[in-house]
mmCIF file as Biopython writes it, N, C-alpha, C and O atoms, coordinates in Angstrom:
data_model
#
loop_
_atom_site.group_PDB
_atom_site.id
_atom_site.type_symbol
_atom_site.label_atom_id
_atom_site.label_alt_id
_atom_site.label_comp_id
_atom_site.label_asym_id
_atom_site.label_entity_id
_atom_site.label_seq_id
_atom_site.pdbx_PDB_ins_code
_atom_site.Cartn_x
_atom_site.Cartn_y
_atom_site.Cartn_z
_atom_site.occupancy
_atom_site.B_iso_or_equiv
_atom_site.auth_seq_id
_atom_site.auth_asym_id
_atom_site.pdbx_PDB_model_num
ATOM 1   N N  . MET A ? 1  ? -12.560 -15.228 8.761   1.0 0.0 1  A 1 
ATOM 2   C CA . MET A ? 1  ? -13.120 -14.131 9.524   1.0 0.0 1  A 1 
ATOM 3   C C  . MET A ? 1  ? -14.629 -14.131 9.366   1.0 0.0 1  A 1 
ATOM 4   O O  . MET A ? 1  ? -15.170 -14.477 8.316   1.0 0.0 1  A 1 
ATOM 5   N N  . GLN A ? 2  ? -15.266 -13.745 10.405  1.0 0.0 2  A 1 
ATOM 6   C CA . GLN A ? 2  ? -16.716 -13.625 10.398  1.0 0.0 2  A 1 
ATOM 7   C C  . GLN A ? 2  ? -17.108 -12.179 10.092  1.0 0.0 2  A 1 
ATOM 8   O O  . GLN A ? 2  ? -16.334 -11.260 10.361  1.0 0.0 2  A 1 
ATOM 9   N N  . PRO A ? 3  ? -18.301 -11.970 9.532   1.0 0.0 3  A 1 
ATOM 10  C CA . PRO A ? 3  ? -18.749 -10.594 9.277   1.0 0.0 3  A 1 
ATOM 11  C C  . PRO A ? 3  ? -18.701 -9.761  10.555  1.0 0.0 3  A 1 
ATOM 12  O O  . PRO A ? 3  ? -19.122 -10.207 11.622  1.0 0.0 3  A 1 
ATOM 13  N N  . GLY A ? 4  ? -18.184 -8.555  10.425  1.0 0.0 4  A 1 
ATOM 14  C CA . GLY A ? 4  ? -18.088 -7.649  11.565  1.0 0.0 4  A 1 
ATOM 15  C C  . GLY A ? 4  ? -16.774 -7.724  12.312  1.0 0.0 4  A 1 
ATOM 16  O O  . GLY A ? 4  ? -16.471 -6.835  13.108  1.0 0.0 4  A 1 
ATOM 17  N N  . GLU A ? 5  ? -15.981 -8.764  12.076  1.0 0.0 5  A 1 
ATOM 18  C CA . GLU A ? 5  ? -14.678 -8.866  12.725  1.0 0.0 5  A 1 
ATOM 19  C C  . GLU A ? 5  ? -13.678 -7.961  12.002  1.0 0.0 5  A 1 
ATOM 20  O O  . GLU A ? 5  ? -13.853 -7.649  10.824  1.0 0.0 5  A 1 
ATOM 21  N N  . ILE A ? 6  ? -12.642 -7.547  12.707  1.0 0.0 6  A 1 
ATOM 22  C CA . ILE A ? 6  ? -11.621 -6.697  12.114  1.0 0.0 6  A 1 
ATOM 23  C C  . ILE A ? 6  ? -10.250 -7.330  12.318  1.0 0.0 6  A 1 
ATOM 24  O O  . ILE A ? 6  ? -10.074 -8.212  13.158  1.0 0.0 6  A 1 
ATOM 25  N N  . PHE A ? 7  ? -9.291  -6.865  11.538  1.0 0.0 7  A 1 
ATOM 26  C CA . PHE A ? 7  ? -7.911  -7.290  11.691  1.0 0.0 7  A 1 
ATOM 27  C C  . PHE A ? 7  ? -7.006  -6.139  11.296  1.0 0.0 7  A 1 
ATOM 28  O O  . PHE A ? 7  ? -7.467  -5.148  10.729  1.0 0.0 7  A 1 
ATOM 29  N N  . GLU A ? 8  ? -5.740  -6.262  11.587  1.0 0.0 8  A 1 
ATOM 30  C CA . GLU A ? 8  ? -4.797  -5.182  11.317  1.0 0.0 8  A 1 
ATOM 31  C C  . GLU A ? 8  ? -3.534  -5.765  10.700  1.0 0.0 8  A 1 
ATOM 32  O O  . GLU A ? 8  ? -2.995  -6.765  11.172  1.0 0.0 8  A 1 
ATOM 33  N N  . TYR A ? 9  ? -3.075  -5.119  9.637   1.0 0.0 9  A 1 
ATOM 34  C CA . TYR A ? 9  ? -1.791  -5.451  9.031   1.0 0.0 9  A 1 
ATOM 35  C C  . TYR A ? 9  ? -0.757  -4.456  9.532   1.0 0.0 9  A 1 
ATOM 36  O O  . TYR A ? 9  ? -1.054  -3.269  9.674   1.0 0.0 9  A 1 
ATOM 37  N N  . LYS A ? 10 ? 0.435   -4.922  9.795   1.0 0.0 10 A 1 
ATOM 38  C CA . LYS A ? 10 ? 1.553   -4.031  10.100  1.0 0.0 10 A 1 
ATOM 39  C C  . LYS A ? 10 ? 2.571   -4.217  8.993   1.0 0.0 10 A 1 
ATOM 40  O O  . LYS A ? 10 ? 3.133   -5.299  8.818   1.0 0.0 10 A 1 
ATOM 41  N N  . LEU A ? 11 ? 2.800   -3.139  8.243   1.0 0.0 11 A 1 
ATOM 42  C CA . LEU A ? 11 ? 3.684   -3.195  7.084   1.0 0.0 11 A 1 
ATOM 43  C C  . LEU A ? 11 ? 4.926   -2.363  7.329   1.0 0.0 11 A 1 
ATOM 44  O O  . LEU A ? 11 ? 4.878   -1.343  8.017   1.0 0.0 11 A 1 
ATOM 45  N N  . ASN A ? 12 ? 6.025   -2.797  6.770   1.0 0.0 12 A 1 
ATOM 46  C CA . ASN A ? 12 ? 7.276   -2.064  6.854   1.0 0.0 12 A 1 
ATOM 47  C C  . ASN A ? 12 ? 7.755   -1.787  5.436   1.0 0.0 12 A 1 
ATOM 48  O O  . ASN A ? 12 ? 8.027   -2.715  4.675   1.0 0.0 12 A 1 
ATOM 49  N N  . PHE A ? 13 ? 7.856   -0.517  5.087   1.0 0.0 13 A 1 
ATOM 50  C CA . PHE A ? 13 ? 8.339   -0.129  3.769   1.0 0.0 13 A 1 
ATOM 51  C C  . PHE A ? 13 ? 9.758   0.403   3.914   1.0 0.0 13 A 1 
ATOM 52  O O  . PHE A ? 13 ? 9.963   1.402   4.603   1.0 0.0 13 A 1 
ATOM 53  N N  . PRO A ? 14 ? 10.740  -0.230  3.290   1.0 0.0 14 A 1 
ATOM 54  C CA . PRO A ? 14 ? 12.135  0.157   3.492   1.0 0.0 14 A 1 
ATOM 55  C C  . PRO A ? 14 ? 12.543  1.442   2.780   1.0 0.0 14 A 1 
ATOM 56  O O  . PRO A ? 14 ? 13.511  2.084   3.190   1.0 0.0 14 A 1 
ATOM 57  N N  . ASP A ? 15 ? 11.845  1.827   1.744   1.0 0.0 15 A 1 
ATOM 58  C CA . ASP A ? 15 ? 12.242  2.978   0.941   1.0 0.0 15 A 1 
ATOM 59  C C  . ASP A ? 15 ? 11.043  3.867   0.647   1.0 0.0 15 A 1 
ATOM 60  O O  . ASP A ? 15 ? 9.892   3.438   0.723   1.0 0.0 15 A 1 
ATOM 61  N N  . ALA A ? 16 ? 11.343  5.112   0.310   1.0 0.0 16 A 1 
ATOM 62  C CA . ALA A ? 16 ? 10.299  6.034   -0.143  1.0 0.0 16 A 1 
ATOM 63  C C  . ALA A ? 16 ? 10.067  5.783   -1.625  1.0 0.0 16 A 1 
ATOM 64  O O  . ALA A ? 16 ? 10.963  5.990   -2.443  1.0 0.0 16 A 1 
ATOM 65  N N  . ARG A ? 17 ? 8.876   5.339   -1.966  1.0 0.0 17 A 1 
ATOM 66  C CA . ARG A ? 17 ? 8.486   5.085   -3.354  1.0 0.0 17 A 1 
ATOM 67  C C  . ARG A ? 17 ? 7.024   4.670   -3.381  1.0 0.0 17 A 1 
ATOM 68  O O  . ARG A ? 17 ? 6.349   4.707   -2.352  1.0 0.0 17 A 1 
ATOM 69  N N  . ILE A ? 18 ? 6.543   4.285   -4.519  1.0 0.0 18 A 1 
ATOM 70  C CA . ILE A ? 18 ? 5.169   3.802   -4.641  1.0 0.0 18 A 1 
ATOM 71  C C  . ILE A ? 18 ? 5.205   2.280   -4.742  1.0 0.0 18 A 1 
ATOM 72  O O  . ILE A ? 18 ? 5.929   1.715   -5.562  1.0 0.0 18 A 1 
ATOM 73  N N  . PHE A ? 19 ? 4.419   1.635   -3.904  1.0 0.0 19 A 1 
ATOM 74  C CA . PHE A ? 19 ? 4.325   0.182   -3.891  1.0 0.0 19 A 1 
ATOM 75  C C  . PHE A ? 19 ? 2.940   -0.227  -4.375  1.0 0.0 19 A 1 
ATOM 76  O O  . PHE A ? 19 ? 1.954   0.453   -4.088  1.0 0.0 19 A 1 
ATOM 77  N N  . TRP A ? 20 ? 2.861   -1.321  -5.100  1.0 0.0 20 A 1 
ATOM 78  C CA . TRP A ? 20 ? 1.623   -1.848  -5.655  1.0 0.0 20 A 1 
ATOM 79  C C  . TRP A ? 20 ? 1.177   -3.029  -4.817  1.0 0.0 20 A 1 
ATOM 80  O O  . TRP A ? 20 ? 1.968   -3.931  -4.543  1.0 0.0 20 A 1 
ATOM 81  N N  . TYR A ? 21 ? -0.087  -3.033  -4.406  1.0 0.0 21 A 1 
ATOM 82  C CA . TYR A ? 21 ? -0.655  -4.149  -3.647  1.0 0.0 21 A 1 
ATOM 83  C C  . TYR A ? 21 ? -1.713  -4.832  -4.481  1.0 0.0 21 A 1 
ATOM 84  O O  . TYR A ? 21 ? -2.525  -4.171  -5.129  1.0 0.0 21 A 1 
ATOM 85  N N  . HIS A ? 22 ? -1.707  -6.148  -4.467  1.0 0.0 22 A 1 
ATOM 86  C CA . HIS A ? 22 ? -2.804  -6.938  -5.007  1.0 0.0 22 A 1 
ATOM 87  C C  . HIS A ? 22 ? -2.747  -8.319  -4.376  1.0 0.0 22 A 1 
ATOM 88  O O  . HIS A ? 22 ? -1.660  -8.800  -4.055  1.0 0.0 22 A 1 
ATOM 89  N N  . PRO A ? 23 ? -3.882  -8.963  -4.192  1.0 0.0 23 A 1 
ATOM 90  C CA . PRO A ? 23 ? -3.888  -10.284 -3.578  1.0 0.0 23 A 1 
ATOM 91  C C  . PRO A ? 23 ? -3.346  -11.343 -4.535  1.0 0.0 23 A 1 
ATOM 92  O O  . PRO A ? 23 ? -3.460  -11.216 -5.754  1.0 0.0 23 A 1 
ATOM 93  N N  . HIS A ? 24 ? -2.767  -12.367 -3.971  1.0 0.0 24 A 1 
ATOM 94  C CA . HIS A ? 24 ? -2.240  -13.460 -4.780  1.0 0.0 24 A 1 
ATOM 95  C C  . HIS A ? 24 ? -3.168  -14.677 -4.762  1.0 0.0 24 A 1 
ATOM 96  O O  . HIS A ? 24 ? -2.785  -15.762 -5.201  1.0 0.0 24 A 1 
ATOM 97  N N  . VAL A ? 25 ? -4.367  -14.494 -4.262  1.0 0.0 25 A 1 
ATOM 98  C CA . VAL A ? 25 ? -5.359  -15.569 -4.245  1.0 0.0 25 A 1 
ATOM 99  C C  . VAL A ? 25 ? -6.420  -15.232 -5.286  1.0 0.0 25 A 1 
ATOM 100 O O  . VAL A ? 25 ? -7.068  -14.189 -5.194  1.0 0.0 25 A 1 
ATOM 101 N N  . ARG A ? 26 ? -6.597  -16.081 -6.247  1.0 0.0 26 A 1 
ATOM 102 C CA . ARG A ? 26 ? -7.603  -15.917 -7.308  1.0 0.0 26 A 1 
ATOM 103 C C  . ARG A ? 26 ? -7.521  -14.541 -7.965  1.0 0.0 26 A 1 
ATOM 104 O O  . ARG A ? 26 ? -8.499  -13.794 -7.996  1.0 0.0 26 A 1 
ATOM 105 N N  . GLU A ? 27 ? -6.341  -14.221 -8.489  1.0 0.0 27 A 1 
ATOM 106 C CA . GLU A ? 27 ? -6.139  -12.940 -9.158  1.0 0.0 27 A 1 
ATOM 107 C C  . GLU A ? 27 ? -7.065  -12.767 -10.351 1.0 0.0 27 A 1 
ATOM 108 O O  . GLU A ? 27 ? -7.312  -11.640 -10.781 1.0 0.0 27 A 1 
ATOM 109 N N  . ASP A ? 28 ? -7.578  -13.854 -10.886 1.0 0.0 28 A 1 
ATOM 110 C CA . ASP A ? 28 ? -8.441  -13.761 -12.063 1.0 0.0 28 A 1 
ATOM 111 C C  . ASP A ? 28 ? -9.723  -12.987 -11.786 1.0 0.0 28 A 1 
ATOM 112 O O  . ASP A ? 28 ? -10.301 -12.416 -12.711 1.0 0.0 28 A 1 
ATOM 113 N N  . TYR A ? 29 ? -10.177 -12.952 -10.553 1.0 0.0 29 A 1 
ATOM 114 C CA . TYR A ? 29 ? -11.370 -12.141 -10.281 1.0 0.0 29 A 1 
ATOM 115 C C  . TYR A ? 29 ? -11.174 -11.113 -9.175  1.0 0.0 29 A 1 
ATOM 116 O O  . TYR A ? 29 ? -11.918 -10.133 -9.134  1.0 0.0 29 A 1 
ATOM 117 N N  . THR A ? 30 ? -10.209 -11.289 -8.277  1.0 0.0 30 A 1 
ATOM 118 C CA . THR A ? 30 ? -10.073 -10.315 -7.186  1.0 0.0 30 A 1 
ATOM 119 C C  . THR A ? 30 ? -9.648  -8.942  -7.687  1.0 0.0 30 A 1 
ATOM 120 O O  . THR A ? 30 ? -10.111 -7.928  -7.164  1.0 0.0 30 A 1 
ATOM 121 N N  . GLN A ? 31 ? -8.785  -8.890  -8.683  1.0 0.0 31 A 1 
ATOM 122 C CA . GLN A ? 31 ? -8.392  -7.589  -9.218  1.0 0.0 31 A 1 
ATOM 123 C C  . GLN A ? 31 ? -9.544  -6.950  -9.982  1.0 0.0 31 A 1 
ATOM 124 O O  . GLN A ? 31 ? -9.702  -5.730  -9.957  1.0 0.0 31 A 1 
ATOM 125 N N  . GLU A ? 32 ? -10.342 -7.754  -10.654 1.0 0.0 32 A 1 
ATOM 126 C CA . GLU A ? 32 ? -11.524 -7.217  -11.346 1.0 0.0 32 A 1 
ATOM 127 C C  . GLU A ? 32 ? -12.526 -6.625  -10.351 1.0 0.0 32 A 1 
ATOM 128 O O  . GLU A ? 32 ? -13.298 -5.733  -10.702 1.0 0.0 32 A 1 
ATOM 129 N N  . MET A ? 33 ? -12.512 -7.126  -9.104  1.0 0.0 33 A 1 
ATOM 130 C CA . MET A ? 33 ? -13.401 -6.612  -8.064  1.0 0.0 33 A 1 
ATOM 131 C C  . MET A ? 33 ? -12.833 -5.365  -7.389  1.0 0.0 33 A 1 
ATOM 132 O O  . MET A ? 33 ? -13.480 -4.780  -6.521  1.0 0.0 33 A 1 
ATOM 133 N N  . GLY A ? 34 ? -11.636 -4.960  -7.780  1.0 0.0 34 A 1 
ATOM 134 C CA . GLY A ? 34 ? -11.050 -3.755  -7.207  1.0 0.0 34 A 1 
ATOM 135 C C  . GLY A ? 34 ? -10.167 -3.997  -6.003  1.0 0.0 34 A 1 
ATOM 136 O O  . GLY A ? 34 ? -9.863  -3.061  -5.265  1.0 0.0 34 A 1 
ATOM 137 N N  . LEU A ? 35 ? -9.747  -5.242  -5.787  1.0 0.0 35 A 1 
ATOM 138 C CA . LEU A ? 35 ? -8.906  -5.547  -4.631  1.0 0.0 35 A 1 
ATOM 139 C C  . LEU A ? 35 ? -7.441  -5.336  -4.981  1.0 0.0 35 A 1 
ATOM 140 O O  . LEU A ? 35 ? -6.664  -6.286  -5.074  1.0 0.0 35 A 1 
ATOM 141 N N  . TYR A ? 36 ? -7.085  -4.089  -5.171  1.0 0.0 36 A 1 
ATOM 142 C CA . TYR A ? 36 ? -5.708  -3.709  -5.453  1.0 0.0 36 A 1 
ATOM 143 C C  . TYR A ? 36 ? -5.547  -2.240  -5.074  1.0 0.0 36 A 1 
ATOM 144 O O  . TYR A ? 36 ? -6.538  -1.535  -4.878  1.0 0.0 36 A 1 
ATOM 145 N N  . GLY A ? 37 ? -4.320  -1.784  -4.974  1.0 0.0 37 A 1 
ATOM 146 C CA . GLY A ? 37 ? -4.118  -0.380  -4.655  1.0 0.0 37 A 1 
ATOM 147 C C  . GLY A ? 37 ? -2.648  -0.040  -4.564  1.0 0.0 37 A 1 
ATOM 148 O O  . GLY A ? 37 ? -1.781  -0.896  -4.742  1.0 0.0 37 A 1 
ATOM 149 N N  . ASN A ? 38 ? -2.379  1.226   -4.283  1.0 0.0 38 A 1 
ATOM 150 C CA . ASN A ? 38 ? -1.021  1.731   -4.175  1.0 0.0 38 A 1 
ATOM 151 C C  . ASN A ? 38 ? -0.763  2.253   -2.767  1.0 0.0 38 A 1 
ATOM 152 O O  . ASN A ? 38 ? -1.664  2.759   -2.099  1.0 0.0 38 A 1 
ATOM 153 N N  . TYR A ? 39 ? 0.469   2.122   -2.339  1.0 0.0 39 A 1 
ATOM 154 C CA . TYR A ? 39 ? 0.962   2.773   -1.132  1.0 0.0 39 A 1 
ATOM 155 C C  . TYR A ? 39 ? 2.006   3.785   -1.576  1.0 0.0 39 A 1 
ATOM 156 O O  . TYR A ? 39 ? 3.023   3.416   -2.164  1.0 0.0 39 A 1 
ATOM 157 N N  . HIS A ? 40 ? 1.761   5.049   -1.300  1.0 0.0 40 A 1 
ATOM 158 C CA . HIS A ? 40 ? 2.724   6.101   -1.633  1.0 0.0 40 A 1 
ATOM 159 C C  . HIS A ? 40 ? 3.483   6.432   -0.355  1.0 0.0 40 A 1 
ATOM 160 O O  . HIS A ? 40 ? 2.947   7.087   0.539   1.0 0.0 40 A 1 
ATOM 161 N N  . VAL A ? 41 ? 4.721   5.982   -0.271  1.0 0.0 41 A 1 
ATOM 162 C CA . VAL A ? 41 ? 5.527   6.130   0.938   1.0 0.0 41 A 1 
ATOM 163 C C  . VAL A ? 41 ? 6.490   7.292   0.743   1.0 0.0 41 A 1 
ATOM 164 O O  . VAL A ? 41 ? 7.256   7.316   -0.220  1.0 0.0 41 A 1 
ATOM 165 N N  . THR A ? 42 ? 6.448   8.257   1.661   1.0 0.0 42 A 1 
ATOM 166 C CA . THR A ? 42 ? 7.356   9.405   1.600   1.0 0.0 42 A 1 
ATOM 167 C C  . THR A ? 42 ? 8.159   9.470   2.898   1.0 0.0 42 A 1 
ATOM 168 O O  . THR A ? 42 ? 7.775   8.895   3.916   1.0 0.0 42 A 1 
ATOM 169 N N  . LYS A ? 43 ? 9.264   10.173  2.834   1.0 0.0 43 A 1 
ATOM 170 C CA . LYS A ? 43 ? 10.085  10.409  4.021   1.0 0.0 43 A 1 
ATOM 171 C C  . LYS A ? 43 ? 10.212  11.905  4.238   1.0 0.0 43 A 1 
ATOM 172 O O  . LYS A ? 43 ? 10.309  12.671  3.279   1.0 0.0 43 A 1 
ATOM 173 N N  . ASP A ? 44 ? 10.213  12.322  5.497   1.0 0.0 44 A 1 
ATOM 174 C CA . ASP A ? 44 ? 10.482  13.723  5.808   1.0 0.0 44 A 1 
ATOM 175 C C  . ASP A ? 44 ? 11.898  14.048  5.374   1.0 0.0 44 A 1 
ATOM 176 O O  . ASP A ? 44 ? 12.799  13.217  5.479   1.0 0.0 44 A 1 
ATOM 177 N N  . GLU A ? 45 ? 12.083  15.262  4.886   1.0 0.0 45 A 1 
ATOM 178 C CA . GLU A ? 45 ? 13.404  15.723  4.449   1.0 0.0 45 A 1 
ATOM 179 C C  . GLU A ? 45 ? 13.959  14.898  3.297   1.0 0.0 45 A 1 
ATOM 180 O O  . GLU A ? 45 ? 15.176  14.796  3.145   1.0 0.0 45 A 1 
ATOM 181 N N  . TYR A ? 46 ? 13.097  14.312  2.490   1.0 0.0 46 A 1 
ATOM 182 C CA . TYR A ? 46 ? 13.560  13.516  1.352   1.0 0.0 46 A 1 
ATOM 183 C C  . TYR A ? 46 ? 14.181  14.405  0.280   1.0 0.0 46 A 1 
ATOM 184 O O  . TYR A ? 46 ? 15.203  14.052  -0.308  1.0 0.0 46 A 1 
ATOM 185 N N  . TRP A ? 47 ? 13.564  15.560  0.028   1.0 0.0 47 A 1 
ATOM 186 C CA . TRP A ? 47 ? 14.086  16.494  -0.983  1.0 0.0 47 A 1 
ATOM 187 C C  . TRP A ? 47 ? 14.956  17.542  -0.305  1.0 0.0 47 A 1 
ATOM 188 O O  . TRP A ? 47 ? 14.761  17.857  0.869   1.0 0.0 47 A 1 
ATOM 189 N N  . ASN A ? 48 ? 15.907  18.074  -1.044  1.0 0.0 48 A 1 
ATOM 190 C CA . ASN A ? 48 ? 16.758  19.151  -0.530  1.0 0.0 48 A 1 
ATOM 191 C C  . ASN A ? 48 ? 15.928  20.414  -0.325  1.0 0.0 48 A 1 
ATOM 192 O O  . ASN A ? 48 ? 14.932  20.645  -1.010  1.0 0.0 48 A 1 
ATOM 193 N N  . LYS A ? 49 ? 16.369  21.228  0.644   1.0 0.0 49 A 1 
ATOM 194 C CA . LYS A ? 49 ? 15.727  22.523  0.853   1.0 0.0 49 A 1 
ATOM 195 C C  . LYS A ? 49 ? 16.025  23.437  -0.332  1.0 0.0 49 A 1 
ATOM 196 O O  . LYS A ? 49 ? 17.094  23.345  -0.935  1.0 0.0 49 A 1 
ATOM 197 N N  . VAL A ? 50 ? 15.079  24.322  -0.668  1.0 0.0 50 A 1 
ATOM 198 C CA . VAL A ? 50 ? 15.239  25.237  -1.786  1.0 0.0 50 A 1 
ATOM 199 C C  . VAL A ? 50 ? 15.187  26.661  -1.241  1.0 0.0 50 A 1 
ATOM 200 O O  . VAL A ? 50 ? 14.316  27.001  -0.441  1.0 0.0 50 A 1 
ATOM 201 N N  . ASP A ? 51 ? 16.135  27.490  -1.687  1.0 0.0 51 A 1 
ATOM 202 C CA . ASP A ? 51 ? 16.118  28.904  -1.297  1.0 0.0 51 A 1 
ATOM 203 C C  . ASP A ? 51 ? 14.956  29.587  -2.005  1.0 0.0 51 A 1 
ATOM 204 O O  . ASP A ? 51 ? 14.764  29.405  -3.207  1.0 0.0 51 A 1 
ATOM 205 N N  . GLY A ? 52 ? 14.183  30.373  -1.264  1.0 0.0 52 A 1 
ATOM 206 C CA . GLY A ? 52 ? 13.008  30.980  -1.857  1.0 0.0 52 A 1 
ATOM 207 C C  . GLY A ? 52 ? 13.063  32.404  -2.042  1.0 0.0 52 A 1 
ATOM 208 O O  . GLY A ? 52 ? 12.107  32.999  -2.538  1.0 0.0 52 A 1 
#
């Protein structure tokens, strides 16, 4: 990619949970540079309704 170009990832998460992302190319320095993160995936109506 050239500077200024953009791209888009389309991800499919099968379950509601937290997923960890990190690159698999040169992990020895990419993670030290902050190239990692979490995806917190939730579903509507995941928890039961509570009487209030």
